[in-house]
Wavefront OBJ file of the C-alpha trace (Angstrom):
o trace
v 261.136 66.740 98.059
v 259.981 69.803 96.170
v 258.294 67.600 93.556
v 255.961 66.253 96.237
v 255.522 69.399 98.337
v 252.025 70.093 97.060
v 251.016 66.524 97.926
v 252.506 66.871 101.430
v 250.578 70.138 101.905
v 247.400 68.385 100.890
v 248.041 65.578 103.404
v 248.965 68.080 106.112
v 245.809 70.068 105.591
v 243.684 66.907 105.748
v 245.436 65.638 108.886
v 245.000 69.068 110.605
v 241.329 69.063 109.639
v 240.959 65.681 111.277
v 242.937 66.840 114.335
v 245.715 64.256 113.741
v 248.649 66.442 112.586
v 250.575 66.315 115.829
v 249.810 62.645 116.364
v 251.085 61.647 112.908
v 254.176 63.875 113.353
v 254.986 62.171 116.670
v 254.491 58.730 115.130
v 256.840 59.495 112.222
v 259.478 60.865 114.597
v 259.173 57.880 116.940
v 259.173 55.302 114.127
v 262.687 56.269 113.054
v 264.300 53.550 110.896
v 261.100 51.480 110.901
v 259.648 53.864 108.304
v 261.622 52.000 105.639
v 259.468 48.957 106.311
v 256.438 51.205 105.794
v 257.862 52.282 102.426
v 258.291 48.679 101.382
v 254.724 47.894 102.468
v 253.458 50.793 100.257
v 255.504 49.397 97.302
v 254.138 45.890 97.872
v 250.581 47.075 98.321
v 250.583 49.416 95.329
v 248.462 47.149 93.060
v 245.629 47.180 95.633
v 246.220 50.681 97.077
v 246.134 52.388 93.691
v 242.441 51.520 93.491
v 241.808 54.016 96.292
v 244.819 56.364 96.187
v 246.372 58.121 93.184
v 249.717 56.668 92.058
v 251.594 59.922 92.594
v 250.424 59.984 96.223
v 251.623 56.393 96.730
v 254.995 57.284 95.202
v 255.246 60.403 97.374
v 254.433 58.376 100.514
v 256.913 55.624 99.739
v 259.698 58.133 99.007
v 258.868 60.144 102.132
v 259.124 56.953 104.270
v 262.412 55.897 102.590
v 264.272 59.137 103.299
v 264.827 60.237 106.921
v 265.305 63.848 105.841
v 261.963 63.869 104.053
v 260.280 62.165 106.959
v 261.633 64.854 109.341
v 260.658 67.637 106.943
v 257.050 66.295 106.684
v 256.825 65.960 110.469
v 257.981 69.564 110.803
v 255.339 70.628 108.283
v 252.736 68.829 110.333
v 253.778 70.693 113.496
v 253.352 74.053 111.777
v 250.122 76.025 112.124
v 247.850 74.952 109.312
v 247.277 77.477 106.487
v 243.577 77.869 105.782
l 1 2 3 4 5 6 7 8 9 10 11 12 13 14 15 16 17 18 19 20 21 22 23 24 25 26 27 28 29 30 31 32 33 34 35 36 37 38 39 40 41 42 43 44 45 46 47 48 49 50 51 52 53 54 55 56 57 58 59 60 61 62 63 64 65 66 67 68 69 70 71 72 73 74 75 76 77 78 79 80 81 82 83 84
């Protein structure tokens, strides 16, 4: 988790800027065990996705979606007041 904390913070800042932080947090919490399917989709789509997204961000996303604890931690981060 700590290895990707800076990436998560970047995502959280962007989502807050777009006004989507709470929405994404709610989606992650509601998705529950379905997030593992999202992780597999990221892994399968990596060859195409890496054209638009850095590899370390794709890896961070897949690992976040695979681990319920990390998913909850990121949702909590999204619910916090954004640091500007």
